[in-house]
C-alpha positions as CSV (number, residue, x, y, z in Angstrom):
1,M,24.9,-5.6,29.0
2,S,22.7,-3.2,27.3
3,I,23.5,-1.5,24.2
4,E,22.7,1.7,22.2
5,P,20.5,0.9,19.0
6,T,22.3,1.8,16.0
7,G,21.2,3.3,12.4
8,P,21.7,6.2,9.6
9,K,23.1,9.3,10.4
10,G,20.6,11.2,7.9
11,Y,21.4,14.6,6.6
12,P,22.4,17.8,8.8
13,F,19.6,19.3,10.9
14,I,16.4,17.5,9.1
15,G,18.3,13.9,9.9
16,S,16.5,11.2,8.0
17,L,12.9,13.3,7.6
18,L,13.2,12.8,3.6
19,D,13.2,9.1,4.2
20,L,10.5,9.4,6.5
21,A,8.2,11.4,4.3
22,S,8.6,9.5,1.1
23,A,6.4,7.3,-0.2
24,K,8.9,4.4,0.2
25,R,9.1,4.9,3.8
26,L,8.2,1.2,4.4
27,D,11.2,0.0,2.1
28,W,13.4,2.1,4.0
29,F,12.1,0.8,7.3
30,Q,12.8,-2.6,5.9
31,S,16.2,-1.6,4.8
32,L,16.9,-0.7,8.7
33,T,15.8,-3.6,10.0
34,Q,18.0,-6.0,7.3
35,K,21.2,-3.5,8.3
36,Y,20.9,-2.8,11.8
37,G,18.4,-5.7,13.3
38,D,15.3,-5.4,15.1
39,V,15.9,-2.2,16.9
40,S,17.6,0.8,15.1
41,K,17.4,4.4,15.5
42,F,17.5,7.4,13.4
43,R,17.6,11.2,13.9
44,L,14.6,13.5,13.0
45,I,15.4,16.9,13.3
46,N,15.9,17.5,17.1
47,S,14.8,14.1,18.6
48,D,16.0,10.5,18.0
49,V,13.5,7.8,16.6
50,Y,13.6,4.3,17.3
51,L,12.1,1.5,15.1
52,I,11.3,-1.4,16.9
53,N,10.7,-4.7,14.8
54,H,10.4,-7.9,17.0
55,P,7.2,-8.9,18.4
56,D,8.5,-9.6,22.1
57,L,9.7,-5.8,22.1
58,V,6.3,-4.7,20.8
59,K,4.3,-6.9,23.7
60,Q,6.3,-4.7,26.3
61,V,5.5,-1.5,24.6
62,L,1.7,-2.3,24.2
63,T,1.5,-4.2,27.6
64,K,3.4,-4.5,30.8
65,K,5.5,-0.7,29.8
66,S,2.3,1.1,27.9
67,S,2.3,3.6,30.6
68,N,5.7,4.5,29.3
69,Y,5.2,4.2,25.7
70,T,2.1,6.8,25.2
71,K,0.2,8.2,22.6
72,K,1.6,11.9,23.3
73,S,3.7,11.6,20.0
74,I,3.0,14.2,17.5
75,A,1.0,12.2,15.0
76,F,-0.9,11.2,17.4
77,K,-1.6,15.0,18.0
78,M,-2.6,15.7,14.2
79,V,-5.5,13.0,14.4
80,K,-6.4,14.0,17.5
81,V,-7.5,17.4,15.9
82,V,-10.1,15.4,13.9
83,L,-11.0,12.4,17.1
84,G,-10.8,14.7,19.8
85,D,-10.3,13.0,23.2
86,S,-12.3,9.9,22.2
87,T,-11.1,6.0,23.5
88,F,-8.8,5.9,20.3
89,T,-6.5,9.4,21.4
90,A,-7.4,9.7,25.4
91,M,-4.6,8.3,27.9
92,G,-4.3,7.2,31.5
93,D,-7.6,7.6,33.8
94,N,-9.4,9.5,31.4
95,W,-9.1,6.6,28.6
96,R,-9.9,3.8,31.4
97,R,-12.9,5.5,32.3
98,K,-13.9,5.9,28.5
99,R,-13.0,2.3,27.4
100,R,-15.2,1.0,30.4
101,L,-18.0,3.1,29.0
102,V,-17.9,2.4,25.4
103,Q,-16.7,-1.2,25.0
104,P,-20.1,-2.8,25.9
105,S,-21.3,-1.1,22.9
106,F,-19.0,-3.2,20.9
107,H,-19.5,-6.7,22.5
108,K,-20.4,-9.5,19.6
109,E,-24.3,-9.5,20.6
110,R,-24.4,-6.0,20.5
111,I,-22.8,-5.6,17.0
112,A,-24.8,-8.9,15.9
113,A,-27.8,-6.6,16.1
114,L,-26.7,-4.3,13.7
115,S,-25.9,-7.2,11.0
116,T,-29.4,-6.1,9.0
117,A,-27.9,-2.4,8.4
118,I,-24.5,-4.4,6.9
119,T,-26.7,-6.6,4.7
120,D,-29.1,-4.2,3.8
121,T,-26.6,-1.6,2.3
122,I,-24.5,-4.3,0.9
123,A,-27.3,-5.9,-1.1
124,E,-28.4,-1.9,-2.5
125,M,-24.5,-2.0,-3.9
126,L,-25.0,-5.3,-5.4
127,D,-28.0,-4.3,-7.2
128,E,-26.2,-1.4,-8.6
129,W,-23.4,-3.7,-9.8
130,E,-25.9,-5.5,-12.0
131,V,-26.1,-2.4,-14.2
132,T,-22.8,-2.0,-14.2
133,C,-22.3,-5.6,-15.0
134,D,-24.4,-5.2,-17.7
135,K,-22.8,-2.4,-19.4
136,K,-19.5,-4.4,-19.2
137,Q,-18.2,-1.4,-17.2
138,T,-15.1,-1.4,-15.1
139,L,-15.2,-0.9,-11.5
140,N,-12.7,0.6,-9.0
141,A,-12.9,-1.7,-5.9
142,A,-11.2,0.4,-3.8
143,H,-13.9,3.8,-4.5
144,E,-16.9,1.1,-4.5
145,M,-15.8,-0.3,-0.8
146,M,-15.2,3.2,0.2
147,Q,-19.0,4.1,-0.4
148,L,-20.1,1.2,0.8
149,T,-18.2,1.1,4.3
150,L,-19.3,4.5,4.6
151,K,-23.1,3.7,4.1
152,V,-22.7,1.1,6.4
153,V,-21.1,3.2,9.0
154,V,-23.7,5.9,8.6
155,K,-26.7,3.3,8.7
156,S,-25.1,1.4,11.9
157,L,-24.3,4.5,13.9
158,F,-27.6,6.7,13.1
159,S,-30.1,4.3,11.6
160,T,-31.8,6.5,8.7
161,A,-31.3,9.6,10.6
162,L,-29.3,11.7,8.0
163,S,-31.1,13.9,5.4
164,K,-30.0,13.7,1.6
165,E,-28.0,17.2,2.1
166,E,-26.4,15.8,4.8
167,V,-25.8,12.4,3.3
168,Q,-23.9,14.4,0.5
169,T,-21.9,16.4,2.8
170,V,-20.6,13.5,4.8
171,A,-19.8,12.0,1.0
172,N,-18.0,15.3,0.0
173,V,-16.1,15.8,2.8
174,F,-14.9,12.5,4.1
175,T,-12.3,11.7,1.1
176,P,-10.6,15.2,1.5
177,L,-10.6,15.1,5.0
178,L,-8.8,11.7,5.0
179,E,-6.6,12.6,2.6
180,A,-5.4,15.8,4.4
181,T,-5.1,14.0,7.7
182,N,-2.9,11.6,6.3
183,K,-0.6,14.3,5.0
184,R,-0.4,15.9,8.3
185,V,0.5,12.5,10.1
186,V,3.3,11.9,7.5
187,F,4.6,15.5,8.0
188,P,3.5,16.5,11.1
189,F,4.9,19.7,12.0
190,Q,2.0,21.6,14.1
191,W,3.2,25.3,13.0
192,L,2.1,24.7,9.3
193,Y,-1.4,23.8,10.4
194,R,-1.7,26.7,12.6
195,L,-0.7,29.2,9.7
196,P,-4.0,31.4,8.2
197,T,-3.8,29.5,4.6
198,T,-6.8,28.2,2.4
199,K,-6.0,24.7,2.8
200,N,-5.7,24.8,6.8
201,A,-9.3,27.0,6.6
202,L,-10.8,24.4,4.5
203,Y,-9.6,21.1,6.6
204,Q,-11.1,22.8,10.0
205,K,-14.6,23.5,7.7
206,Y,-14.6,19.6,6.8
207,I,-14.5,18.9,10.6
208,D,-17.0,21.7,11.1
209,D,-19.3,20.4,8.8
210,L,-19.2,16.8,10.2
211,D,-19.5,18.3,13.8
212,A,-22.8,19.9,12.8
213,I,-24.2,16.6,11.6
214,I,-23.2,14.7,14.4
215,F,-24.3,17.1,17.2
216,R,-27.5,17.7,15.6
217,I,-28.4,14.2,15.6
218,I,-27.4,14.0,19.2
219,K,-29.7,16.6,19.9
220,D,-32.4,15.1,18.3
221,R,-31.9,11.7,19.7
222,R,-32.0,13.3,23.2
223,K,-35.4,14.4,22.6
224,M,-36.7,11.0,21.4
225,S,-38.9,8.6,23.3
226,E,-38.7,5.6,21.3
227,P,-34.9,5.9,19.8
228,P,-33.7,3.3,17.2
229,N,-31.2,0.4,18.2
230,D,-28.3,1.8,16.8
231,L,-24.5,2.0,17.7
232,L,-25.3,5.7,18.8
233,Q,-27.6,4.9,21.0
234,M,-25.7,2.4,22.4
235,L,-23.0,4.7,23.2
236,M,-25.8,7.3,24.8
237,D,-27.2,4.6,26.8
238,A,-23.8,3.7,28.3
239,Q,-23.1,4.6,32.0
240,D,-20.3,4.7,33.9
241,E,-20.4,1.6,36.5
242,E,-18.9,3.8,39.2
243,T,-20.4,7.6,38.8
244,G,-23.7,6.3,36.8
245,K,-22.9,9.2,34.5
246,P,-23.5,8.5,30.7
247,L,-20.8,10.4,27.8
248,S,-21.4,14.0,27.2
249,D,-22.3,15.2,23.9
250,E,-18.7,16.4,23.5
251,E,-17.5,12.8,24.3
252,L,-20.3,11.2,22.0
253,R,-19.1,13.1,19.0
254,D,-15.6,12.2,19.6
255,E,-16.3,8.6,19.5
256,V,-18.8,9.0,16.6
257,M,-16.2,10.6,14.5
258,T,-13.7,7.9,15.5
259,V,-16.2,5.1,14.4
260,F,-16.6,7.1,11.7
261,I,-12.9,7.3,10.5
262,A,-11.6,3.9,12.2
263,G,-14.8,2.1,10.8
264,H,-14.4,3.6,7.2
265,E,-11.3,3.6,5.7
266,T,-9.4,0.9,7.0
267,T,-12.2,-1.5,6.5
268,A,-12.6,-0.3,2.8
269,N,-9.2,-0.7,2.0
270,A,-8.8,-4.3,3.3
271,M,-11.9,-5.0,1.4
272,A,-10.0,-3.4,-1.7
273,W,-7.1,-5.7,-1.3
274,L,-9.1,-8.6,-0.7
275,W,-10.6,-8.4,-4.0
276,A,-7.5,-7.9,-5.9
277,L,-5.9,-11.1,-4.1
278,L,-8.9,-13.5,-4.9
279,S,-8.8,-12.2,-8.5
280,Q,-5.2,-13.4,-8.4
281,H,-5.3,-16.6,-6.3
282,S,-8.0,-19.0,-8.4
283,I,-7.8,-21.8,-5.9
284,V,-8.7,-19.7,-2.9
285,R,-11.5,-18.0,-4.7
286,E,-12.9,-21.4,-5.7
287,K,-12.7,-22.2,-1.8
288,V,-14.5,-19.1,-0.9
289,E,-17.2,-19.8,-3.2
290,A,-17.8,-23.3,-2.0
291,E,-18.2,-22.2,1.6
292,V,-20.6,-19.7,0.7
293,A,-22.8,-21.8,-1.4
294,E,-22.4,-24.7,1.3
295,V,-23.4,-22.3,4.2
296,L,-25.6,-19.8,2.5
297,D,-26.9,-20.8,-0.8
298,S,-28.6,-17.8,-2.4
299,R,-29.8,-16.3,1.3
300,T,-28.7,-13.2,2.9
301,P,-26.2,-13.6,5.7
302,T,-27.1,-13.7,9.5
303,P,-24.9,-13.3,12.6
304,A,-25.5,-17.2,13.4
305,D,-23.6,-17.7,9.6
306,F,-20.9,-16.0,10.7
307,P,-18.7,-18.9,12.7
308,K,-19.9,-20.8,10.1
309,L,-17.9,-18.9,7.2
310,A,-14.8,-19.7,8.8
311,Y,-12.7,-20.0,5.5
312,T,-14.0,-16.6,4.3
313,L,-12.7,-14.9,7.4
314,K,-9.4,-16.6,7.4
315,V,-9.1,-14.7,3.9
316,F,-9.7,-11.5,5.3
317,K,-7.6,-12.2,8.4
318,E,-4.7,-13.1,5.9
319,T,-5.3,-9.9,3.4
320,M,-4.8,-7.5,6.7
321,R,-1.4,-9.6,7.2
322,L,-0.2,-8.6,3.9
323,Y,-1.9,-5.3,3.9
324,P,-2.5,-4.2,7.6
325,P,-4.9,-1.3,7.5
326,V,-2.5,0.9,9.5
327,P,1.0,0.3,8.3
328,V,2.9,2.4,11.3
329,L,2.1,3.2,14.8
330,P,4.1,5.6,16.5
331,R,4.7,6.4,20.5
332,K,6.1,8.6,22.5
333,V,9.1,7.2,25.3
334,E,8.2,9.0,28.3
335,A,11.2,7.8,30.5
336,D,14.7,6.1,29.8
337,D,14.0,2.5,29.3
338,V,15.4,-0.7,28.3
339,L,13.4,-2.8,25.7
340,G,15.3,-6.3,25.3
341,N,19.1,-5.2,25.6
342,Y,18.5,-2.2,23.9
343,I,19.1,1.3,25.7
344,I,15.8,3.2,24.9
345,K,15.9,7.0,25.5
346,G,13.0,9.1,27.3
347,G,11.5,12.2,25.4
348,N,11.9,10.5,22.0
349,S,9.8,8.7,19.6
350,I,9.3,4.9,18.9
351,F,7.6,3.4,15.5
352,F,6.8,-0.2,15.0
353,S,5.2,-1.3,12.0
354,P,2.4,-4.1,11.4
355,Y,3.2,-4.1,7.8
356,L,7.0,-5.3,8.7
357,L,6.0,-7.3,11.7
358,H,3.7,-9.3,9.5
359,R,6.4,-10.2,7.3
360,H,9.0,-10.7,9.7
361,P,10.7,-14.0,8.3
362,D,11.3,-15.3,11.7
363,F,7.7,-15.5,12.7
364,W,5.9,-16.0,8.9
365,E,7.1,-19.0,6.6
366,N,6.9,-17.2,3.0
367,P,5.6,-14.3,4.6
368,N,5.1,-12.6,1.2
369,V,2.9,-15.6,-0.1
370,F,-1.2,-15.2,0.2
371,D,-2.5,-18.3,2.3
372,P,-5.2,-18.4,4.5
373,H,-4.3,-21.4,6.2
374,R,-2.0,-19.4,8.3
375,F,-5.1,-19.1,10.2
376,D,-6.4,-22.7,10.7
377,K,-6.8,-23.2,14.4
378,E,-3.7,-25.3,14.8
379,A,-1.7,-22.6,12.7
380,Q,-3.0,-19.7,14.8
381,K,-1.8,-21.7,18.1
382,K,1.8,-21.2,16.9
383,Q,1.9,-17.8,15.9
384,H,3.3,-14.8,18.1
385,T,0.4,-13.0,19.2
386,F,2.1,-9.6,18.5
387,A,3.7,-10.7,15.2
388,Y,-0.2,-10.1,14.2
389,L,-1.7,-6.7,14.7
390,P,-3.9,-5.8,12.3
391,F,-6.4,-4.1,15.0
392,G,-3.5,-3.1,17.6
393,G,-2.5,-5.2,20.6
394,G,-2.9,-5.2,24.6
395,P,-5.6,-3.4,26.4
396,R,-6.0,-0.8,23.8
397,I,-6.7,-2.9,21.0
398,C,-9.4,-1.6,18.2
399,L,-13.1,-1.9,20.1
400,G,-14.6,-2.4,16.2
401,N,-12.6,-5.3,15.8
402,N,-15.8,-7.7,15.7
403,F,-17.9,-5.2,13.7
404,A,-15.2,-5.3,11.1
405,M,-14.4,-8.8,10.7
406,M,-18.4,-9.3,10.7
407,E,-18.6,-6.8,7.8
408,A,-15.8,-7.9,5.9
409,V,-16.9,-11.4,5.7
410,F,-20.5,-10.5,4.6
411,I,-19.5,-8.2,2.2
412,T,-17.2,-11.1,0.8
413,A,-20.0,-13.5,0.8
414,M,-22.7,-11.6,-0.4
415,V,-20.5,-10.3,-3.5
416,T,-19.3,-13.8,-4.1
417,Q,-23.1,-15.2,-4.4
418,R,-23.7,-12.9,-7.3
419,F,-20.1,-12.2,-8.9
420,K,-16.7,-12.7,-9.8
421,L,-14.4,-9.5,-9.4
422,N,-11.6,-9.9,-12.1
423,L,-8.4,-7.7,-12.3
424,P,-7.8,-6.7,-15.9
425,P,-5.1,-8.5,-17.7
426,N,-1.5,-7.5,-16.9
427,T,-2.7,-5.2,-14.0
428,T,-0.6,-4.6,-10.9
429,V,-1.4,-3.2,-7.7
430,E,1.0,-1.7,-5.2
431,P,0.4,-0.2,-1.9
432,Q,0.4,3.3,-0.8
433,I,1.6,3.8,2.4
434,S,0.3,6.8,4.5
435,L,-1.8,6.8,7.5
436,T,-3.4,3.9,6.2
437,T,-2.7,0.9,3.4
438,R,-4.2,1.9,0.6
439,P,-3.9,0.2,-3.2
440,K,-2.3,2.8,-5.1
441,G,-4.6,4.4,-8.0
442,G,-7.2,1.8,-6.9
443,V,-8.0,-1.7,-7.8
444,P,-9.7,-1.8,-11.3
445,I,-12.2,-4.6,-11.4
446,Q,-14.2,-6.4,-14.1
447,L,-17.7,-7.9,-13.0
448,E,-18.5,-11.4,-14.3
449,R,-21.9,-13.1,-13.0
450,R,-21.8,-16.4,-11.2
């Protein structure tokens, strides 16, 4: 027998808006799951929102029932202002066509060709760190990883196609654009962002500045007789198997912008958390150091080394379990449905949270403990596939997952070859939950040569 989910009544008119907009929203979500179970319901102004917190139900949402749980939610509309109609935001036949076109560019063999761009950029950062280390200055690992992953994305996408002025424009625009987008997703009221305010005009200028760079590069690239073998060129060379048509300039722009956003902040945040966790878990760090020494000694990693750095990858995976790059994902319910034995009414929204699923006590033993051995082969066989969603799940799983994992493993290995990263004594790092899972206030790090 199907039942209606229950939940808090909230306040008149606004419902549970204040709880949802709070910096402590995940604590509130957790309290809902504890009080009302794995499916709960709360009111948000003029509609209901369902919170789904069981991997069986999330699997249905992301796979066989995905056509009924779409990316038409208001939160995705906020993101679409920046990303356009890319493989991340597109739906239906349009998404399927673009996915077919774009996916080959992210195959492991193609990503391996970008490894030199990754390792060269990491080496440049480490040379700068030598100076910082000599001066005994404290670094903000969150800031450093943000700068590093931005440079990796630029180099992987465009080779060396950006001028100094454009590099500076990207650096100046990115952080405020991401922060403003985070706020819009958390407080998704479209009418607010249509008002002729200075903030709204500046937000559009950030997008326009990036668009000008991207379209300039696409225009110049189309004139080249011998273009470089970077990610942009892979996307430009892609052709639809059915029609033979490539991506248009506008479609290329949307995919490039998505790689910029998704391939930049998410990996940077995960790496910042990784350094904090390794500083707090010396035994794990020593195992990483031993593996890196055995596999690489002092040489630069290559794609052939990636599968050999297995424990280092487990450390990254476990970091993303505790601090998933995207902590909450929304969907719009198109029509009435039953999930499990719960009635879900069409026209409303659902949320599910990788952050909560990754700590669900029914699917993870000692869920708050940092333990990379959860990702040993035998342990992974016992995992519920949809209890671990750092890159999403189902047919829309993140295209950049192979790139992100190779980048993260190479960063971890190359940094480990030269430094230990230590949190200052009595330092506490807490999550700041918005569109992504950031370390609040950053991650202060003191460098120690190895």
